GUGUTOR-437816 format. One record per residue (C-alpha): residue number from 0; y, x, z. Coordinates in nm, 3 decimals, decimal comma. Layout:
<pts>
+-----+---------+---------+---------+
| seq |       y |       x |       z |
+-----+---------+---------+---------+
| NUM |       Y |       X |       Z |
...
+-----+---------+---------+---------+
</pts>
This chain:
<pts>
+-----+---------+---------+---------+
| seq |       y |       x |       z |
+-----+---------+---------+---------+
|   0 |   7,063 |   8,973 |  11,682 |
|   1 |   6,884 |   8,730 |  11,908 |
|   2 |   7,052 |   8,662 |  12,269 |
|   3 |   6,884 |   8,571 |  12,580 |
|   4 |   7,064 |   8,450 |  12,895 |
|   5 |   6,920 |   8,749 |  13,079 |
|   6 |   7,218 |   8,938 |  12,913 |
|   7 |   7,480 |   8,692 |  13,021 |
|   8 |   7,709 |   8,720 |  13,335 |
|   9 |   7,736 |   8,456 |  13,605 |
|  10 |   8,075 |   8,320 |  13,465 |
|  11 |   7,926 |   8,295 |  13,114 |
|  12 |   7,633 |   8,107 |  13,209 |
|  13 |   7,847 |   7,885 |  13,432 |
|  14 |   8,079 |   7,808 |  13,123 |
|  15 |   7,774 |   7,728 |  12,906 |
|  16 |   7,620 |   7,510 |  13,174 |
|  17 |   7,958 |   7,307 |  13,198 |
|  18 |   7,953 |   7,263 |  12,812 |
|  19 |   7,600 |   7,130 |  12,814 |
|  20 |   7,636 |   6,910 |  13,110 |
|  21 |   7,965 |   6,758 |  13,007 |
|  22 |   7,819 |   6,694 |  12,648 |
|  23 |   7,494 |   6,537 |  12,793 |
|  24 |   7,719 |   6,301 |  13,018 |
|  25 |   7,940 |   6,204 |  12,707 |
|  26 |   7,649 |   6,132 |  12,490 |
|  27 |   7,487 |   5,939 |  12,786 |
|  28 |   7,793 |   5,733 |  12,826 |
|  29 |   7,819 |   5,668 |  12,458 |
|  30 |   7,441 |   5,533 |  12,456 |
|  31 |   7,510 |   5,306 |  12,748 |
|  32 |   7,839 |   5,163 |  12,614 |
|  33 |   7,854 |   5,248 |  12,237 |
|  34 |   8,158 |   4,987 |  12,181 |
|  35 |   8,384 |   5,205 |  12,399 |
|  36 |   8,312 |   5,512 |  12,202 |
|  37 |   8,232 |   5,404 |  11,847 |
|  38 |   8,493 |   5,632 |  11,714 |
|  39 |   8,266 |   5,936 |  11,767 |
|  40 |   7,886 |   5,963 |  11,670 |
|  41 |   7,628 |   6,134 |  11,891 |
|  42 |   7,572 |   6,365 |  11,598 |
|  43 |   7,927 |   6,477 |  11,603 |
|  44 |   7,915 |   6,538 |  11,977 |
|  45 |   7,601 |   6,753 |  11,937 |
|  46 |   7,751 |   6,945 |  11,656 |
|  47 |   8,068 |   6,989 |  11,872 |
|  48 |   7,874 |   7,130 |  12,191 |
|  49 |   7,659 |   7,359 |  11,958 |
|  50 |   7,983 |   7,505 |  11,807 |
|  51 |   8,110 |   7,564 |  12,151 |
|  52 |   7,789 |   7,737 |  12,246 |
|  53 |   7,776 |   7,934 |  11,927 |
|  54 |   8,134 |   8,046 |  11,986 |
|  55 |   8,045 |   8,195 |  12,334 |
|  56 |   7,740 |   8,354 |  12,204 |
|  57 |   7,905 |   8,491 |  11,897 |
|  58 |   8,105 |   8,705 |  12,138 |
|  59 |   7,794 |   8,873 |  12,262 |
|  60 |   7,775 |   9,230 |  12,124 |
|  61 |   7,538 |   9,520 |  12,115 |
|  62 |   7,662 |   9,643 |  12,469 |
|  63 |   7,520 |   9,310 |  12,626 |
|  64 |   7,870 |   9,178 |  12,734 |
|  65 |   8,007 |   8,836 |  12,654 |
|  66 |   8,364 |   8,826 |  12,598 |
|  67 |   8,449 |   8,439 |  12,596 |
|  68 |   8,708 |   8,500 |  12,310 |
|  69 |   8,842 |   8,813 |  12,481 |
|  70 |   8,765 |   9,172 |  12,446 |
|  71 |   8,671 |   9,399 |  12,745 |
|  72 |   9,007 |   9,534 |  12,800 |
|  73 |   9,184 |   9,190 |  12,802 |
|  74 |   8,944 |   8,990 |  13,003 |
|  75 |   9,147 |   9,112 |  13,303 |
|  76 |   9,518 |   9,070 |  13,227 |
|  77 |   9,622 |   9,324 |  13,459 |
|  78 |   9,448 |   9,609 |  13,282 |
|  79 |   9,711 |   9,875 |  13,166 |
|  80 |   9,573 |  10,050 |  12,861 |
|  81 |   9,838 |  10,334 |  12,908 |
|  82 |   9,674 |  10,434 |  13,240 |
|  83 |   9,360 |  10,650 |  13,219 |
|  84 |   9,232 |  10,986 |  13,108 |
|  85 |   9,118 |  11,175 |  12,803 |
|  86 |   8,728 |  11,229 |  12,793 |
|  87 |   8,503 |  11,423 |  12,559 |
|  88 |   8,327 |  11,204 |  12,294 |
|  89 |   8,128 |  11,360 |  12,024 |
|  90 |   8,141 |  11,036 |  11,838 |
|  91 |   8,501 |  11,118 |  11,736 |
|  92 |   8,668 |  11,136 |  11,517 |
|  93 |   8,649 |  10,808 |  11,321 |
|  94 |   8,695 |  10,967 |  10,989 |
|  95 |   8,699 |  11,299 |  10,824 |
|  96 |   9,010 |  11,500 |  10,776 |
|  97 |   8,851 |  11,642 |  10,464 |
|  98 |   8,774 |  11,305 |  10,296 |
|  99 |   9,069 |  11,066 |  10,356 |
| 100 |   9,275 |  11,204 |  10,054 |
| 101 |   9,337 |  10,850 |   9,948 |
| 102 |   9,582 |  10,795 |  10,230 |
| 103 |   9,631 |  11,104 |  10,428 |
| 104 |   9,921 |  11,338 |  10,351 |
| 105 |   9,815 |  11,695 |  10,295 |
| 106 |  10,085 |  11,809 |  10,524 |
| 107 |   9,908 |  11,619 |  10,829 |
| 108 |   9,558 |  11,691 |  10,719 |
| 109 |   9,486 |  11,999 |  10,938 |
| 110 |   9,120 |  12,027 |  10,813 |
| 111 |   9,277 |  12,148 |  10,482 |
| 112 |   9,500 |  12,412 |  10,645 |
| 113 |   9,390 |  12,739 |  10,805 |
| 114 |   9,340 |  12,593 |  11,136 |
| 115 |   8,995 |  12,673 |  11,282 |
| 116 |   8,990 |  12,481 |  11,628 |
| 117 |   8,912 |  12,126 |  11,592 |
| 118 |   8,800 |  12,040 |  11,947 |
| 119 |   9,115 |  11,823 |  11,972 |
| 120 |   8,948 |  11,571 |  11,740 |
| 121 |   8,671 |  11,510 |  11,987 |
| 122 |   8,845 |  11,347 |  12,277 |
| 123 |   8,880 |  10,978 |  12,346 |
| 124 |   9,137 |  10,783 |  12,548 |
| 125 |   8,971 |  10,604 |  12,840 |
| 126 |   9,173 |  10,350 |  13,037 |
| 127 |   9,145 |  10,318 |  13,405 |
| 128 |   8,937 |  10,027 |  13,522 |
| 129 |   8,860 |   9,883 |  13,184 |
| 130 |   8,692 |   9,939 |  12,842 |
| 131 |   8,906 |   9,964 |  12,544 |
| 132 |   8,756 |   9,775 |  12,242 |
| 133 |   8,556 |   9,998 |  11,995 |
| 134 |   8,737 |  10,008 |  11,665 |
| 135 |   8,545 |   9,922 |  11,361 |
| 136 |   8,726 |   9,880 |  11,004 |
| 137 |   8,518 |   9,581 |  10,917 |
| 138 |   8,609 |   9,396 |  11,235 |
| 139 |   8,981 |   9,489 |  11,201 |
| 140 |   8,982 |   9,354 |  10,840 |
| 141 |   8,806 |   9,027 |  10,979 |
| 142 |   9,060 |   9,001 |  11,249 |
| 143 |   9,345 |   9,023 |  11,010 |
| 144 |   9,199 |   8,825 |  10,720 |
| 145 |   9,484 |   8,664 |  10,527 |
| 146 |   9,733 |   8,844 |  10,728 |
| 147 |   9,994 |   9,124 |  10,722 |
| 148 |  10,045 |   9,405 |  10,947 |
| 149 |  10,375 |   9,631 |  10,912 |
| 150 |  10,484 |   9,944 |  11,059 |
| 151 |  10,856 |   9,987 |  11,053 |
| 152 |  10,995 |  10,312 |  11,178 |
| 153 |  11,036 |  10,704 |  11,138 |
| 154 |  10,771 |  10,959 |  11,027 |
| 155 |  10,570 |  10,908 |  11,341 |
| 156 |  10,524 |  10,537 |  11,234 |
| 157 |  10,417 |  10,679 |  10,884 |
| 158 |  10,175 |  10,880 |  11,056 |
| 159 |  10,027 |  10,571 |  11,239 |
| 160 |  10,007 |  10,383 |  10,928 |
| 161 |   9,827 |  10,648 |  10,737 |
| 162 |   9,590 |  10,700 |  11,067 |
| 163 |   9,514 |  10,311 |  11,028 |
| 164 |   9,427 |  10,324 |  10,655 |
| 165 |   9,196 |  10,625 |  10,732 |
| 166 |   9,035 |  10,435 |  11,019 |
| 167 |   8,975 |  10,106 |  10,834 |
| 168 |   8,800 |  10,287 |  10,538 |
| 169 |   8,624 |  10,551 |  10,746 |
| 170 |   8,803 |  10,793 |  10,526 |
| 171 |   8,600 |  10,706 |  10,224 |
| 172 |   8,739 |  10,621 |   9,886 |
| 173 |   8,771 |  10,268 |   9,811 |
| 174 |   8,829 |  10,027 |   9,519 |
| 175 |   8,874 |   9,733 |   9,736 |
| 176 |   9,234 |   9,805 |   9,783 |
| 177 |   9,538 |   9,743 |   9,543 |
| 178 |   9,911 |   9,853 |   9,589 |
| 179 |  10,148 |   9,561 |   9,648 |
| 180 |  10,466 |   9,745 |   9,727 |
| 181 |  10,664 |   9,566 |   9,462 |
| 182 |  10,612 |   9,233 |   9,662 |
| 183 |  10,843 |   9,410 |   9,929 |
| 184 |  11,070 |   9,613 |   9,716 |
| 185 |  10,894 |   9,919 |   9,769 |
| 186 |  10,946 |  10,104 |   9,451 |
| 187 |  11,048 |  10,449 |   9,354 |
| 188 |  11,419 |  10,454 |   9,287 |
| 189 |  11,571 |  10,675 |   9,023 |
| 190 |  11,614 |  11,012 |   9,182 |
| 191 |  11,435 |  10,957 |   9,496 |
| 192 |  11,147 |  11,173 |   9,612 |
| 193 |  10,932 |  10,891 |   9,741 |
| 194 |  10,973 |  10,504 |   9,788 |
| 195 |  11,106 |  10,366 |  10,105 |
| 196 |  10,747 |  10,266 |  10,216 |
| 197 |  10,413 |  10,168 |  10,089 |
| 198 |  10,192 |   9,854 |  10,110 |
| 199 |   9,841 |   9,798 |  10,009 |
| 200 |   9,616 |   9,506 |  10,016 |
| 201 |   9,237 |   9,495 |  10,098 |
| 202 |   9,120 |   9,240 |   9,849 |
| 203 |   8,795 |   9,142 |  10,023 |
| 204 |   8,997 |   8,995 |  10,312 |
| 205 |   9,326 |   8,956 |  10,179 |
| 206 |   9,468 |   9,207 |  10,438 |
| 207 |   9,801 |   9,377 |  10,396 |
| 208 |   9,899 |   9,672 |  10,554 |
| 209 |  10,243 |   9,834 |  10,493 |
| 210 |  10,491 |  10,097 |  10,624 |
| 211 |  10,872 |  10,094 |  10,569 |
| 212 |  11,106 |  10,382 |  10,662 |
| 213 |  11,367 |  10,297 |  10,892 |
| 214 |  11,429 |  10,600 |  11,128 |
| 215 |  11,673 |  10,446 |  11,346 |
| 216 |  11,592 |  10,071 |  11,320 |
| 217 |  11,926 |   9,954 |  11,225 |
| 218 |  12,104 |   9,850 |  10,902 |
| 219 |  12,252 |  10,128 |  10,699 |
| 220 |  12,497 |  10,073 |  10,408 |
| 221 |  12,724 |  10,310 |  10,202 |
| 222 |  13,087 |  10,281 |  10,301 |
| 223 |  13,189 |  10,365 |   9,947 |
| 224 |  12,925 |  10,282 |   9,676 |
| 225 |  13,122 |  10,458 |   9,422 |
| 226 |  13,135 |  10,792 |   9,588 |
| 227 |  12,821 |  11,007 |   9,573 |
| 228 |  12,929 |  11,180 |   9,885 |
| 229 |  13,011 |  10,864 |  10,082 |
| 230 |  12,936 |  10,818 |  10,446 |
| 231 |  12,719 |  10,551 |  10,571 |
| 232 |  12,781 |  10,284 |  10,827 |
| 233 |  12,497 |  10,242 |  11,073 |
| 234 |  12,535 |   9,911 |  11,225 |
| 235 |  12,378 |   9,960 |  11,584 |
| 236 |  12,369 |   9,580 |  11,657 |
| 237 |  12,225 |   9,468 |  11,319 |
| 238 |  11,854 |   9,496 |  11,238 |
| 239 |  11,753 |   9,651 |  10,901 |
| 240 |  11,783 |   9,443 |  10,591 |
| 241 |  11,415 |   9,499 |  10,532 |
| 242 |  11,325 |   9,312 |  10,850 |
| 243 |  11,560 |   9,033 |  10,784 |
| 244 |  11,425 |   8,973 |  10,455 |
| 245 |  11,072 |   9,007 |  10,520 |
| 246 |  10,982 |   8,925 |  10,888 |
| 247 |  10,868 |   8,599 |  10,783 |
| 248 |  10,581 |   8,748 |  10,580 |
| 249 |  10,435 |   8,952 |  10,869 |
| 250 |  10,162 |   8,851 |  11,128 |
| 251 |  10,176 |   9,182 |  11,319 |
| 252 |  10,480 |   9,412 |  11,349 |
| 253 |  10,495 |   9,773 |  11,500 |
| 254 |  10,837 |   9,898 |  11,550 |
| 255 |  10,921 |  10,265 |  11,649 |
| 256 |  11,225 |  10,494 |  11,666 |
| 257 |  11,338 |  10,799 |  11,849 |
| 258 |  11,359 |  11,159 |  11,706 |
| 259 |  11,643 |  11,100 |  11,456 |
| 260 |  11,874 |  11,009 |  11,750 |
| 261 |  12,041 |  11,347 |  11,777 |
| 262 |  12,384 |  11,457 |  11,674 |
| 263 |  12,232 |  11,698 |  11,404 |
| 264 |  12,067 |  11,422 |  11,218 |
| 265 |  12,366 |  11,184 |  11,250 |
| 266 |  12,594 |  11,463 |  11,107 |
| 267 |  12,369 |  11,566 |  10,828 |
| 268 |  12,319 |  11,208 |  10,710 |
| 269 |  12,690 |  11,128 |  10,741 |
| 270 |  12,635 |  10,846 |  10,944 |
| 271 |  12,932 |  10,647 |  11,110 |
| 272 |  12,840 |  10,436 |  11,399 |
| 273 |  12,958 |  10,059 |  11,364 |
| 274 |  12,930 |   9,766 |  11,606 |
| 275 |  13,040 |   9,415 |  11,531 |
| 276 |  13,097 |   9,533 |  11,159 |
| 277 |  13,361 |   9,782 |  11,241 |
| 278 |  13,358 |  10,139 |  11,341 |
| 279 |  13,269 |  10,189 |  11,701 |
| 280 |  13,550 |  10,283 |  11,950 |
| 281 |  13,328 |  10,261 |  12,282 |
| 282 |  13,284 |  10,614 |  12,420 |
| 283 |  12,984 |  10,526 |  12,601 |
| 284 |  12,805 |  10,395 |  12,265 |
| 285 |  12,963 |  10,698 |  12,084 |
| 286 |  12,714 |  10,913 |  12,295 |
| 287 |  12,387 |  10,937 |  12,104 |
| 288 |  12,180 |  10,816 |  12,386 |
| 289 |  12,414 |  10,505 |  12,438 |
| 290 |  12,399 |  10,429 |  12,052 |
| 291 |  12,013 |  10,460 |  12,074 |
| 292 |  11,995 |  10,234 |  12,364 |
| 293 |  12,223 |   9,973 |  12,197 |
| 294 |  11,998 |   9,971 |  11,870 |
| 295 |  11,683 |   9,940 |  12,054 |
| 296 |  11,791 |   9,645 |  12,270 |
| 297 |  11,967 |   9,492 |  11,976 |
| 298 |  11,644 |   9,489 |  11,754 |
| 299 |  11,426 |   9,391 |  12,035 |
| 300 |  11,654 |   9,077 |  12,122 |
| 301 |  11,679 |   8,985 |  11,745 |
| 302 |  11,320 |   8,992 |  11,677 |
| 303 |  11,229 |   8,814 |  12,007 |
| 304 |  11,462 |   8,539 |  11,878 |
| 305 |  11,308 |   8,503 |  11,562 |
| 306 |  10,958 |   8,436 |  11,742 |
| 307 |  11,059 |   8,088 |  11,824 |
| 308 |  11,056 |   8,029 |  11,433 |
| 309 |  10,744 |   8,254 |  11,370 |
| 310 |  10,531 |   8,184 |  11,699 |
| 311 |  10,234 |   8,336 |  11,539 |
| 312 |  10,390 |   8,664 |  11,479 |
| 313 |  10,297 |   8,935 |  11,730 |
| 314 |  10,548 |   9,215 |  11,760 |
| 315 |  10,491 |   9,558 |  11,950 |
| 316 |  10,735 |   9,825 |  12,016 |
| 317 |  10,560 |  10,157 |  12,023 |
| 318 |  10,718 |  10,392 |  12,269 |
| 319 |  10,830 |  10,735 |  12,154 |
| 320 |  10,591 |  11,000 |  12,058 |
| 321 |  10,647 |  11,332 |  12,281 |
| 322 |  10,745 |  11,666 |  12,128 |
| 323 |  10,599 |  11,975 |  12,265 |
| 324 |  10,831 |  12,279 |  12,171 |
| 325 |  10,780 |  12,577 |  12,401 |
| 326 |  11,053 |  12,867 |  12,402 |
| 327 |  11,304 |  12,678 |  12,184 |
| 328 |  11,336 |  12,390 |  11,925 |
| 329 |  11,206 |  12,349 |  11,579 |
| 330 |  11,476 |  12,565 |  11,437 |
| 331 |  11,513 |  12,819 |  11,722 |
| 332 |  11,162 |  12,954 |  11,747 |
| 333 |  10,989 |  12,678 |  11,958 |
| 334 |  10,605 |  12,689 |  11,933 |
| 335 |  10,313 |  12,493 |  12,032 |
| 336 |  10,015 |  12,742 |  11,987 |
| 337 |   9,799 |  12,595 |  12,273 |
| 338 |   9,437 |  12,507 |  12,187 |
| 339 |   9,341 |  12,380 |  12,518 |
| 340 |   9,476 |  12,043 |  12,613 |
| 341 |   9,689 |  12,011 |  12,918 |
| 342 |   9,500 |  11,681 |  12,987 |
| 343 |   9,215 |  11,867 |  13,144 |
| 344 |   9,167 |  11,733 |  13,494 |
| 345 |   9,474 |  11,513 |  13,461 |
| 346 |   9,512 |  11,125 |  13,464 |
| 347 |   9,797 |  10,888 |  13,397 |
| 348 |   9,823 |  10,643 |  13,688 |
| 349 |  10,191 |  10,526 |  13,662 |
| 350 |  10,231 |  10,134 |  13,616 |
| 351 |  10,570 |  10,185 |  13,411 |
| 352 |  10,603 |  10,341 |  13,078 |
| 353 |  10,795 |  10,694 |  13,075 |
| 354 |  10,984 |  10,565 |  12,770 |
| 355 |  11,255 |  10,380 |  12,986 |
| 356 |  11,464 |  10,277 |  12,701 |
| 357 |  11,180 |  10,064 |  12,521 |
| 358 |  11,035 |   9,944 |  12,855 |
| 359 |  11,376 |   9,804 |  12,956 |
| 360 |  11,451 |   9,657 |  12,626 |
| 361 |  11,116 |   9,451 |  12,593 |
| 362 |  11,130 |   9,338 |  12,962 |
| 363 |  11,173 |   8,969 |  12,966 |
| 364 |  11,132 |   8,916 |  12,580 |
| 365 |  10,840 |   8,819 |  12,345 |
| 366 |  10,807 |   9,164 |  12,228 |
| 367 |  10,510 |   9,358 |  12,360 |
| 368 |  10,509 |   9,711 |  12,446 |
| 369 |  10,280 |   9,970 |  12,288 |
| 370 |  10,293 |  10,244 |  12,546 |
| 371 |  10,172 |  10,572 |  12,405 |
| 372 |  10,416 |  10,834 |  12,558 |
| 373 |  10,245 |  10,953 |  12,870 |
| 374 |   9,894 |  10,965 |  12,730 |
| 375 |  10,026 |  11,169 |  12,408 |
| 376 |  10,223 |  11,402 |  12,650 |
| 377 |   9,892 |  11,549 |  12,778 |
| 378 |   9,773 |  11,639 |  12,425 |
| 379 |  10,005 |  11,936 |  12,325 |
| 380 |   9,720 |  12,107 |  12,128 |
| 381 |   9,702 |  11,819 |  11,882 |
| 382 |  10,028 |  11,917 |  11,679 |
| 383 |  10,034 |  12,081 |  11,340 |
| 384 |  10,184 |  12,382 |  11,499 |
| 385 |  10,224 |  12,683 |  11,275 |
| 386 |   9,962 |  12,553 |  11,034 |
| 387 |  10,209 |  12,337 |  10,826 |
| 388 |  10,159 |  12,393 |  10,455 |
| 389 |  10,538 |  12,362 |  10,400 |
| 390 |  10,654 |  12,552 |  10,698 |
| 391 |  10,904 |  12,822 |  10,673 |
| 392 |  10,836 |  13,154 |  10,871 |
| 393 |  10,899 |  13,115 |  11,232 |
| 394 |  10,916 |  12,738 |  11,232 |
| 395 |  10,650 |  12,521 |  11,381 |
| 396 |  10,586 |  12,148 |  11,375 |
| 397 |  10,549 |  12,045 |  11,736 |
| 398 |  10,650 |  11,674 |  11,655 |
| 399 |  10,395 |  11,560 |  11,401 |
| 400 |  10,016 |  11,529 |  11,485 |
| 401 |   9,734 |  11,658 |  11,309 |
| 402 |   9,517 |  11,355 |  11,152 |
| 403 |   9,247 |  11,274 |  11,256 |
| 404 |   9,418 |  11,285 |  11,593 |
| 405 |   9,638 |  11,133 |  11,842 |
| 406 |   9,791 |  10,853 |  11,640 |
| 407 |   9,410 |  10,724 |  11,590 |
| 408 |   9,428 |  10,640 |  11,964 |
| 409 |   9,762 |  10,461 |  11,911 |
| 410 |   9,586 |  10,227 |  11,663 |
| 411 |   9,267 |  10,186 |  11,900 |
| 412 |   9,508 |  10,059 |  12,171 |
| 413 |   9,696 |   9,845 |  11,909 |
| 414 |   9,355 |   9,699 |  11,781 |
| 415 |   9,273 |   9,602 |  12,136 |
| 416 |   9,624 |   9,436 |  12,192 |
| 417 |   9,617 |   9,247 |  11,866 |
+-----+---------+---------+---------+
</pts>
């Protein structure tokens, strides 16, 4: 596409003018005193200036905006992508829930269920006072060429992983992908229902996208390997072995945890809290909230310390995805039958995340926050509800989201932040 200067803003014209004037002055100086600048030719200088100018014009997109290497949302460092509102947009969703069978689990593909209302698919998150970069699968792959993005967390992290795979491919079948789980030890163990994660590589750009199941983001090991009914030590102050082994392989890492931090899950999984390599004796940590707080802060501090060794790695901690059970919990008759989003007429204006645990943990570290809690809180109608293909009578899923759906927005925000 041809670009004219009439489409440029003042600051872009100023930058281009500085480049041209500076280059002209250097060339003039070289011609006047070639001996002082014999180490560089005028052709090299002209090539250099044209490259700089080209890099500016390359940022010009169909909207007529020039980003100078930055996207619309990040030109202004004060832009808070978590502030804003949901607006109707008939261009949504970014893929079809009927078609993305290569990546999307049936239990989350609400288009394949008896659900008949799909207005929840046609809302877009609009940040306040800035534009979020429009997601394009090809642009994402170019940006992540020869790179690896890893999602490590619970089933909501798996939803975000599947969402991204569908978004990149627009829900279409593709032969450009190969499974590379073995490179990360993601194989189906004997007797297991599924592997601990999945990893796929887009061959055209050598882009790897993986997910690893780590619901509580700490190291877990059997206390007695010879006992099938053994209890498991959960080391609250030690990151998962998978992270310690493969962190060096990642370019972008997205962490999350949250909904497995309850007494029911801890007892059912026979988890025993450990700190410093021994069973925990601190009563404050023994409380589930205290254990979660210690774990989140510990993994954030550890990852942040590793970024000194891996400065090109970008790490995000996604805040907790909200539940919307009304009239009970998942096993006591709780429901989420609304088809009208509570977001109508509402706007998120708070500067701080409503997930205080994650917000406090990342403060002052090199780990960035991916804040999705408040904006997702407004979308109670986007859950799977009673349409789950595996639900028992009277049991609704007001935790996981229909896909396409809310996790797509999480990835749009992530795309803008990468």
